[in-house]
PAGUBA-420866 format. One line per field, with one value per residue (C-alpha): residue number from 1; residue in one letter; chain; x, y, z. Coordinates in nm, 4 decimals, always signed. Layout:
<nodes>
resi	(NUM, ...)
resn	(A, ...)
chain	(A, ...)
c1	(X, ...)
c2	(Y, ...)
c3	(Z, ...)
</nodes>
This chain:
<nodes>
resi	(1, 2, 3, 4, 5, 6, 7, 8, 9, 10, 11, 12, 13, 14, 15, 16, 17, 18, 19, 20, 21, 22, 23, 24, 25, 26, 27, 28, 29, 30, 31, 32, 33, 34, 35, 36, 37, 38, 39, 40, 41, 42, 43, 44, 45, 46, 47, 48, 49, 50, 51, 52, 53, 54, 55, 56, 57, 58, 59, 60, 61, 62, 63, 64, 65, 66, 67, 68, 69, 70, 71, 72, 73, 74, 75, 76, 77, 78, 79, 80, 81, 82, 83, 84, 85, 86, 87, 88, 89, 90, 91, 92, 93, 94, 95, 96, 97, 98, 99, 100, 101, 102, 103, 104, 105, 106, 107, 108, 109, 110, 111, 112, 113, 114, 115, 116, 117, 118, 119, 120, 121, 122, 123, 124, 125, 126, 127, 128, 129, 130, 131, 132, 133, 134, 135, 136, 137, 138, 139, 140, 141, 142, 143, 144, 145, 146, 147, 148, 149, 150, 151, 152, 153, 154, 155, 156, 157, 158, 159, 160, 161, 162, 163, 164, 165, 166, 167, 168, 169, 170, 171, 172, 173, 174, 175, 176, 177, 178, 179, 180, 181, 182, 183, 184, 185, 186, 187, 188, 189, 190, 191, 192, 193, 194, 195, 196, 197, 198, 199, 200, 201, 202, 203, 204, 205, 206, 207, 208, 209, 210, 211, 212, 213, 214, 215, 216, 217, 218, 219, 220, 221, 222, 223, 224, 225, 226, 227, 228, 229, 230, 231, 232, 233, 234, 235, 236, 237, 238, 239, 240, 241, 242, 243, 244, 245, 246, 247, 248, 249, 250, 251, 252, 253, 254, 255, 256, 257, 258, 259, 260, 261, 262, 263, 264, 265, 266, 267, 268, 269, 270, 271, 272, 273, 274, 275, 276, 277, 278, 279, 280, 281, 282, 283, 284, 285, 286, 287, 288, 289, 290, 291, 292, 293, 294, 295, 296, 297, 298, 299, 300, 301, 302, 303, 304, 305, 306, 307, 308, 309, 310, 311, 312, 313, 314, 315, 316, 317, 318, 319, 320, 321, 322, 323, 324, 325, 326, 327, 328, 329, 330, 331, 332, 333, 334, 335, 336, 337, 338, 339, 340, 341, 342, 343, 344, 345, 346, 347, 348, 349, 350, 351, 352, 353, 354, 355, 356, 357, 358, 359, 360, 361, 362, 363, 364, 365, 366, 367, 368, 369, 370, 371, 372, 373, 374, 375, 376, 377, 378, 379, 380, 381, 382, 383, 384, 385, 386, 387, 388, 389, 390, 391, 392, 393, 394, 395, 396, 397)
resn	(X, X, X, X, X, X, X, X, X, X, X, X, X, X, X, X, X, X, X, X, X, X, X, X, X, X, X, X, X, X, X, X, X, X, X, X, X, X, X, X, X, X, X, X, X, X, X, X, X, X, X, X, X, X, X, X, X, X, X, X, X, X, X, X, X, X, X, X, X, X, X, X, X, X, X, X, X, X, X, X, X, X, X, X, X, X, X, X, X, X, X, X, X, X, X, X, X, X, X, X, X, X, X, X, X, X, X, X, X, X, X, X, X, X, X, X, X, X, X, X, X, X, X, X, X, X, X, X, X, X, X, X, X, X, X, X, X, X, X, X, X, X, X, X, X, X, X, X, X, X, X, X, X, X, X, X, X, X, X, X, X, X, X, X, X, X, X, X, X, X, X, X, X, X, X, X, X, X, X, X, X, X, X, X, X, X, X, X, X, X, X, X, X, X, X, X, X, X, X, X, X, X, X, X, X, X, X, X, X, X, X, X, X, X, X, X, X, X, X, X, X, X, X, X, X, X, X, X, X, X, X, X, X, X, X, X, X, X, X, X, X, X, X, X, X, X, X, X, X, X, X, X, X, X, X, X, X, X, X, X, X, X, X, X, X, X, X, X, X, X, X, X, X, X, X, X, X, X, X, X, X, X, X, X, X, X, X, X, X, X, X, X, X, X, X, X, X, X, X, X, X, X, X, X, X, X, X, X, X, X, X, X, X, X, X, X, X, X, X, X, X, X, X, X, X, X, X, X, X, X, X, X, X, X, X, X, X, X, X, X, X, X, X, X, X, X, X, X, X, X, X, X, X, X, X, X, X, X, X, X, X, X, X, X, X, X, X, X, X, X, X, X, X, X, X, X, X, X, X, X, X, X, X, X, X, X, X, X, X, X, X, X, X, X, X, X, X)
chain	(A, A, A, A, A, A, A, A, A, A, A, A, A, A, A, A, A, A, A, A, A, A, A, A, A, A, A, A, A, A, A, A, A, A, A, A, A, A, A, A, A, A, A, A, A, A, A, A, A, A, A, A, A, A, A, A, A, A, A, A, A, A, A, A, A, A, A, A, A, A, A, A, A, A, A, A, A, A, A, A, A, A, A, A, A, A, A, A, A, A, A, A, A, A, A, A, A, A, A, A, A, A, A, A, A, A, A, A, A, A, A, A, A, A, A, A, A, A, A, A, A, A, A, A, A, A, A, A, A, A, A, A, A, A, A, A, A, A, A, A, A, A, A, A, A, A, A, A, A, A, A, A, A, A, A, A, A, A, A, A, A, A, A, A, A, A, A, A, A, A, A, A, A, A, A, A, A, A, A, A, A, A, A, A, A, A, A, A, A, A, A, A, A, A, A, A, A, A, A, A, A, A, A, A, A, A, A, A, A, A, A, A, A, A, A, A, A, A, A, A, A, A, A, A, A, A, A, A, A, A, A, A, A, A, A, A, A, A, A, A, A, A, A, A, A, A, A, A, A, A, A, A, A, A, A, A, A, A, A, A, A, A, A, A, A, A, A, A, A, A, A, A, A, A, A, A, A, A, A, A, A, A, A, A, A, A, A, A, A, A, A, A, A, A, A, A, A, A, A, A, A, A, A, A, A, A, A, A, A, A, A, A, A, A, A, A, A, A, A, A, A, A, A, A, A, A, A, A, A, A, A, A, A, A, A, A, A, A, A, A, A, A, A, A, A, A, A, A, A, A, A, A, A, A, A, A, A, A, A, A, A, A, A, A, A, A, A, A, A, A, A, A, A, A, A, A, A, A, A, A, A, A, A, A, A, A, A, A, A, A, A, A, A, A, A, A, A)
c1	(-2.8869, -2.6908, -2.8308, -2.5929, -2.7139, -2.6882, -2.3789, -2.2041, -2.3054, -2.1670, -1.8400, -1.8105, -1.8686, -1.6080, -1.3531, -1.4201, -1.3844, -1.0520, -0.9289, -1.0059, -0.8532, -0.5305, -0.5052, -0.5898, -0.3359, -0.0589, -0.1172, -0.1657, +0.1389, +0.3378, +0.2070, +0.3367, +0.6579, +0.7899, +0.8728, +0.9324, +1.3103, +1.3745, +1.1328, +1.3777, +1.6406, +1.3752, +1.2752, +1.6372, +1.6118, +1.3556, +1.4619, +1.7618, +1.8280, +1.7136, +1.3957, +1.3123, +1.2689, +1.0343, +0.8269, +0.7786, +0.6770, +0.4227, +0.2772, +0.2570, +0.0818, -0.1815, -0.2130, -0.2761, -0.5522, -0.7210, -0.7051, -0.8593, -1.1467, -1.1834, -1.4696, -1.6751, -1.6066, -1.6811, -2.0096, -2.1168, -2.0033, -1.9084, -1.5698, -1.6080, -1.6832, -1.4049, -1.1548, -1.2671, -1.2284, -0.8967, -0.7445, -0.8476, -0.6860, -0.3608, -0.3523, -0.3836, -0.1139, +0.1206, +0.0731, +0.1576, +0.4852, +0.5622, +0.5090, +0.5205, +0.8431, +0.6978, +0.8495, +0.5401, +0.3272, +0.5752, +0.6174, +0.2436, +0.1657, +0.4156, +0.2563, -0.0916, +0.0332, +0.1961, -0.1301, -0.3730, -0.1735, -0.1950, -0.5713, -0.6022, -0.4237, -0.6795, -0.9716, -0.8020, -0.7847, -1.1586, -1.2261, -0.9986, -1.1183, -1.4840, -1.4234, -1.1863, -1.2297, -1.0148, -0.9110, -0.7334, -0.6078, -0.2405, -0.2640, -0.4733, -0.2531, +0.0542, -0.0840, -0.1590, +0.1790, +0.3444, +0.1608, +0.2598, +0.6180, +0.6405, +0.5453, +0.8079, +1.0593, +1.0386, +0.9988, +1.3635, +1.4822, +1.2249, +1.3147, +1.6895, +1.6503, +1.4357, +1.6313, +1.9300, +1.9876, +1.7503, +1.4460, +1.2164, +0.9106, +0.9031, +0.8425, +0.5563, +0.3961, +0.4062, +0.2471, -0.0392, -0.1054, -0.0949, -0.3167, -0.5689, -0.6083, -0.6923, -0.9863, -1.1309, -1.0589, -1.2468, -1.5439, -1.5248, -1.4750, -1.5802, -1.9140, -2.1414, -1.9750, -2.1700, -2.0257, -2.0100, -2.1153, -1.8238, -1.7446, -1.6458, -1.2977, -1.2609, -0.8849, -0.8766, -1.1354, -0.9514, -0.6198, -0.7815, -0.9412, -0.6057, -0.4214, -0.6757, -0.5725, -0.2125, -0.1436, -0.2991, -0.0857, +0.2261, +0.1469, +0.0924, +0.4396, +0.5826, +0.3999, +0.5279, +0.8867, +0.8739, +0.7350, +0.9950, +1.2540, +1.0887, +1.0705, +1.4424, +1.5377, +1.3101, +1.4062, +1.7745, +1.9067, +1.8745, +2.0216, +2.3116, +2.3861, +2.3359, +2.4451, +2.7039, +2.8454, +2.7955, +2.6352, +2.4538, +2.0812, +2.1192, +2.3373, +2.1058, +1.8200, +2.0037, +2.0716, +1.7107, +1.5635, +1.7616, +1.7061, +1.3307, +1.3341, +1.2853, +0.9472, +0.8281, +0.9784, +0.8982, +0.5548, +0.3436, +0.5398, +0.5630, +0.1848, +0.1291, +0.3599, +0.1797, -0.1599, -0.0610, +0.2566, +0.4503, +0.2358, +0.3681, +0.5854, +0.8856, +0.9007, +0.8741, +1.1700, +1.3784, +1.2785, +1.3840, +1.7122, +1.8142, +1.6951, +1.8624, +2.2054, +2.2040, +2.0987, +2.3888, +2.6248, +2.5155, +2.7073, +3.0293, +3.0294, +3.3135, +3.2089, +3.4414, +3.3013, +3.1942, +2.8293, +2.7793, +2.8498, +2.5812, +2.3428, +2.4091, +2.3730, +2.0601, +1.8971, +1.9612, +1.7839, +1.4777, +1.4856, +1.4183, +1.1761, +0.9671, +0.9123, +0.8319, +0.5863, +0.3950, +0.3714, +0.2600, -0.0088, -0.1258, -0.1432, -0.3255, -0.5891, -0.6600, -0.7776, -0.9965, -1.3000, -1.3884, -1.6088, -1.3295, -1.2388, -1.1132, -0.8580, -0.7664, -0.7265, -0.5021, -0.2931, -0.2509, -0.1589, +0.1476, +0.2887, +0.1960, +0.3488, +0.6666, +0.6953, +0.6188, +0.8727, +1.1323, +1.2449, +1.2554, +1.4856, +1.6942, +1.7372, +1.8585, +2.1030, +2.2435, +2.3059, +2.5599, +2.6710, +2.7846, +2.5307, +2.6182, +2.5191, +2.1544, +2.1876, +2.3674, +2.0929, +1.8148, +1.9545, +2.0088, +1.6463, +1.5237, +1.7273, +1.6684, +1.2962, +1.1743, +1.3070, +1.2021, +0.8527, +0.8048, +0.8842, +0.5879, +0.3423, +0.0878, +0.1169, -0.1877, -0.0523)
c2	(+0.3568, +0.0778, -0.0216, -0.2062, -0.4845, -0.4162, -0.6368, -0.4521, -0.1175, -0.2265, -0.3410, -0.0175, +0.1845, -0.0156, +0.0346, +0.4080, +0.4128, +0.2313, +0.4615, +0.7519, +0.5821, +0.5096, +0.8739, +1.0036, +0.7673, +0.8831, +1.2571, +1.2410, +1.0164, +1.2724, +1.5434, +1.3513, +1.2357, +1.5704, +1.7123, +1.3791, +1.3605, +1.7320, +1.7884, +1.7176, +1.9461, +2.2145, +2.1950, +2.2414, +2.5998, +2.6591, +2.4017, +2.1970, +1.8439, +1.6930, +1.9029, +1.7885, +1.4327, +1.5504, +1.7438, +1.4206, +1.2534, +1.5286, +1.4950, +1.1181, +1.1512, +1.3746, +1.1243, +0.8437, +1.0401, +1.1406, +0.7958, +0.6469, +0.8934, +0.8208, +0.5649, +0.8166, +1.0869, +0.8497, +0.7446, +1.1063, +1.2527, +0.9664, +0.8752, +1.0999, +1.4155, +1.3483, +1.2876, +1.6057, +1.8270, +1.6784, +1.7146, +2.0808, +2.1407, +1.9782, +2.2192, +2.5174, +2.3851, +2.3503, +2.7199, +2.8105, +2.6174, +2.7698, +3.1365, +3.1907, +3.2851, +3.2738, +2.9894, +2.8837, +2.8874, +2.6700, +2.4162, +2.4014, +2.3593, +2.0723, +1.8878, +1.9264, +1.8412, +1.5259, +1.4149, +1.5021, +1.3373, +1.0107, +1.0538, +1.0808, +0.7478, +0.6042, +0.7286, +0.5886, +0.2449, +0.2574, +0.3511, +0.0720, -0.1974, -0.1184, -0.1903, -0.4903, -0.8663, -1.0909, -1.3072, -1.0123, -0.8384, -0.9049, -0.7817, -0.4755, -0.3774, -0.4398, -0.2074, +0.0724, +0.0316, +0.0488, +0.3717, +0.5156, +0.4071, +0.5623, +0.8948, +0.8474, +0.7390, +1.0556, +1.2986, +1.3032, +1.3839, +1.6653, +1.7970, +1.7747, +1.9603, +2.2393, +2.3027, +2.5289, +2.7614, +2.6126, +2.7508, +2.4948, +2.7115, +2.5951, +2.2353, +2.3222, +2.5499, +2.2619, +2.0226, +2.2667, +2.2636, +1.8847, +1.8182, +2.0736, +1.8602, +1.5655, +1.7674, +1.7903, +1.4229, +1.3170, +1.5204, +1.3709, +1.0013, +0.9258, +1.1045, +0.9373, +0.6767, +0.3965, +0.3856, +0.0574, +0.0362, +0.1650, +0.0119, +0.2599, +0.2182, +0.1222, +0.1180, -0.1497, -0.3661, -0.3354, -0.4326, -0.7333, -0.8385, -0.8168, -1.0070, -1.2905, -1.3516, -1.4666, -1.3993, -1.0519, -0.9743, -1.0879, -0.8833, -0.5787, -0.6288, -0.6670, -0.3537, -0.1557, -0.2705, -0.1766, +0.1669, +0.2123, +0.1486, +0.4110, +0.6633, +0.6493, +0.6380, +0.9218, +1.1556, +1.0770, +0.9609, +1.3092, +1.4715, +1.2260, +1.2625, +1.6398, +1.7691, +1.5103, +1.3765, +1.7018, +1.5708, +1.8405, +1.8018, +1.7175, +1.4151, +1.3150, +1.3330, +1.0839, +0.8495, +0.8531, +0.8240, +0.5095, +0.3851, +0.3818, +0.1913, -0.1483, -0.0320, +0.0226, -0.2942, -0.5404, -0.4526, -0.5970, -0.9219, -0.9758, -0.9332, -1.1736, -1.4330, -1.3996, -1.4548, -1.7463, -1.9180, -1.8906, -1.6872, -1.4071, -1.5786, -1.6698, -1.3276, -1.1498, -1.3532, -1.2617, -0.8962, -0.8547, -1.0386, -0.8140, -0.4889, -0.5675, -0.6490, -0.3536, -0.1062, -0.2122, -0.1627, +0.2035, +0.2737, +0.1393, +0.3404, +0.5917, +0.9589, +1.0118, +0.7140, +0.7541, +0.8299, +0.4852, +0.3154, +0.5225, +0.4358, +0.0608, +0.0344, +0.2508, +0.0779, -0.2621, -0.1552, -0.0767, -0.4085, -0.5752, -0.3084, -0.3099, -0.6859, -0.6661, -0.3793, -0.5528, -0.8768, -0.7146, -0.5105, -0.8140, -1.0401, -0.7821, -0.6875, -1.0539, -1.0793, -0.7655, -0.6155, -0.2527, -0.2312, -0.3499, +0.0127, -0.0357, -0.2913, -0.0878, +0.2185, +0.0288, -0.0948, +0.2625, +0.3614, +0.1372, +0.4199, +0.6743, +0.4619, +0.4231, +0.8006, +0.8509, +0.5993, +0.6157, +0.9800, +0.9637, +0.6616, +0.8127, +1.1357, +0.9332, +0.7380, +1.0585, +1.1985, +0.9242, +0.7753, +0.8998, +0.9288, +0.6013, +0.4039, +0.4690, +0.2512, -0.0275, -0.0430, -0.0247, -0.3052, -0.5237, -0.4751, -0.5850, -0.9049, -0.9938, -0.9100, -0.9262, -1.2695, -1.4610, -1.3073, -1.3897, -1.7562, -1.7688, -1.6407, -1.8813, -1.8538, -1.8092, -2.0672)
c3	(-3.6174, -3.4456, -3.1064, -2.8793, -2.6555, -2.2809, -2.2522, -2.5342, -2.3874, -2.0539, -2.2117, -2.4087, -2.0922, -1.9018, -2.1813, -2.1700, -1.7910, -1.8035, -2.0790, -1.8485, -1.5460, -1.7335, -1.8402, -1.4921, -1.3383, -1.5702, -1.5320, -1.1579, -1.1175, -1.3173, -1.0835, -0.7828, -0.9504, -1.0742, -0.7278, -0.5529, -0.5810, -0.5423, -0.2545, +0.0287, -0.1288, -0.1825, +0.1840, +0.2983, +0.1703, +0.4471, +0.7115, +0.8230, +0.6980, +1.0289, +1.0289, +0.6751, +0.7984, +1.0716, +0.8155, +0.6228, +0.9483, +1.0169, +0.6664, +0.7046, +1.0408, +0.8826, +0.5967, +0.8451, +1.0170, +0.6910, +0.5308, +0.8439, +0.7927, +0.4203, +0.4386, +0.6376, +0.3769, +0.0881, +0.2479, +0.2929, -0.0396, -0.2739, -0.4205, -0.7270, -0.5261, -0.2765, -0.5576, -0.7355, -0.4259, -0.3129, -0.6600, -0.6697, -0.3308, -0.4493, -0.7453, -0.5098, -0.2756, -0.5722, -0.6470, -0.2870, -0.3023, -0.6421, -0.5639, -0.1876, -0.0113, +0.3403, +0.5403, +0.7370, +0.4204, +0.2310, +0.5103, +0.5829, +0.2138, +0.1929, +0.4866, +0.3345, -0.0157, +0.1180, +0.2785, -0.0003, -0.2788, -0.0859, -0.0580, -0.4361, -0.4750, -0.2335, -0.4447, -0.7554, -0.5933, -0.5272, -0.8922, -1.0168, -0.7776, -0.8533, -1.2228, -1.1868, -1.1594, -0.9388, -1.2345, -1.3978, -1.0829, -1.1574, -1.5150, -1.4261, -1.1317, -1.3441, -1.6130, -1.3660, -1.1992, -1.5420, -1.6220, -1.2852, -1.3328, -1.6800, -1.5200, -1.2498, -1.5138, -1.7214, -1.4299, -1.3067, -1.6592, -1.6879, -1.3433, -1.4030, -1.7324, -1.5860, -1.2651, -1.3119, -1.0149, -0.7593, -0.9400, -0.7803, -0.8428, -1.2050, -1.0954, -0.8605, -1.1194, -1.3653, -1.1141, -1.0600, -1.4335, -1.4629, -1.1611, -1.2862, -1.5983, -1.3694, -1.2359, -1.5881, -1.6612, -1.3486, -1.4674, -1.8170, -1.7340, -1.3777, -1.3516, -1.2545, -1.0320, -0.8670, -0.5169, -0.3262, +0.0363, +0.2410, +0.5774, +0.8456, +0.9851, +1.3465, +1.3889, +1.6592, +1.4832, +1.1508, +1.3073, +1.4726, +1.1426, +0.9664, +1.2386, +1.2192, +0.8572, +0.8561, +0.4878, +0.4998, +0.8049, +0.6182, +0.3085, +0.5330, +0.6803, +0.3301, +0.2166, +0.5135, +0.4590, +0.0903, +0.1704, +0.4423, +0.1696, -0.0530, +0.2315, +0.3039, -0.0637, -0.1755, +0.1086, +0.1543, -0.1852, -0.3430, -0.0314, -0.0396, -0.4102, -0.4298, -0.0871, +0.0231, -0.3061, -0.4972, -0.8161, -1.0194, -1.0819, -1.4491, -1.3595, -1.0750, -1.3248, -1.5473, -1.2529, -1.1338, -1.4832, -1.5634, -1.2075, -1.2636, -1.5942, -1.4207, -1.2905, -1.6478, -1.7915, -1.5134, -1.3699, -1.6527, -1.7053, -1.3289, -1.2958, -1.5851, -1.4303, -1.0965, -1.2644, -1.4874, -1.3704, -1.0452, -0.8096, -0.5919, -0.3282, -0.5408, -0.7020, -0.3657, -0.2382, -0.5433, -0.5218, -0.1607, -0.2234, -0.5131, -0.3521, -0.0200, -0.1627, -0.4035, -0.1316, +0.0883, -0.2066, -0.2381, +0.0828, -0.0718, -0.3948, -0.3731, -0.3832, -0.6810, -0.8727, -1.2334, -1.2974, -1.4505, -1.1150, -0.9413, -1.2229, -1.1971, -0.8215, -0.7951, -1.0937, -0.9343, -0.6154, -0.8259, -1.0120, -0.6789, -0.5591, -0.8789, -0.8582, -0.4872, -0.5389, -0.8178, -0.6212, -0.2960, -0.4749, -0.6734, -0.3694, -0.1597, -0.4167, -0.4915, -0.1321, -0.1076, -0.2816, -0.3562, -0.0467, +0.1851, +0.2456, +0.6044, +0.4876, +0.1779, +0.4005, +0.6396, +0.3450, +0.2247, +0.5773, +0.5623, +0.3487, +0.6158, +0.8904, +0.6878, +0.6489, +1.0191, +1.1466, +0.8677, +0.8920, +1.2738, +1.2650, +0.9859, +1.1834, +1.4831, +1.2649, +1.1167, +1.4651, +1.5358, +1.2037, +0.8601, +0.5776, +0.3943, +0.7052, +0.6131, +0.3038, +0.4901, +0.7533, +0.4951, +0.2814, +0.5869, +0.6932, +0.3495, +0.3749, +0.7392, +0.7491, +0.3896, +0.2952, +0.6110, +0.6169, +0.2477, +0.3135, +0.5548, +0.2899, +0.1405, -0.2376, -0.4615, -0.7091)
</nodes>
């Protein structure tokens, strides 16, 4: 019988953990991705277009509150138990959205679903950070982002193929099945989990701690701006293409599938470059430049344009966004440890803040301006805020 030395046993265990984490990340990302680009259109069957934005804001507000409470929950119950329970709840909420026809149940389930899926990403970050080393942060984060992006890449094609006559229930039923498999994977790979010591979050104290560190403050602003971009794009791009332009879901599925290819192709090489060559600053600058210009161009594509033009312009926005996302994640996680839960929680809450502020501003814009104005404003913000703030960042290389 072969007996491994402690170091080999430890390495074998870590390999097994990462194998499980990669699989969990992919299946859960697929769970989130499948309804992402049809969610706003689905909600318009129960609410107006302006109300949809406010529902996202409500879900984001709940997310902010819950993420702020996460260190307390993790201290009391542990990251594994919290992840297990939250994932189970997400599966049940998917069933509600699939099979209920009651308006208040659907809208309430969406708000809760929105919040709890963000909490699972938080628990995943704790699992990943606990088993990572700073020297490989870029490569590890690049790998997990690639896995996530593969799930998001294939989901629009799956969704566009399945949807025919607004039968959204099929998508939510599928997500309940996929997220249920995550429950079993957590049990198989992540039990037991050695929790770090979690610091409780004091909102004011955490904000002060972040502000004291100039580079952390800058990367928070960058993270918020990127997530603001995602919020507007995820909510309003499908509404624009389907409701305003009139593209069918199978064509939208093609546009969004090709649009997301840069996330799969660029995350790993960008992380490798950040670890070994340029650092993050130069790539962040390039990412904001490309994303900003391409987003503005969306507003100028004619409604009768060929599908290829929509594909090119939307794909170009994601070339910039994919590079920016990888660099912001890499830079941030090079400066935190697994027990820095208040700072990690605040970083996750940039997504919540973006979904709180973004839909409110978008609703105000749509009250006074035509739909394409959203893309002009968004692209301008990426250029006028993203590029100058990136210049102020201290590079890690």
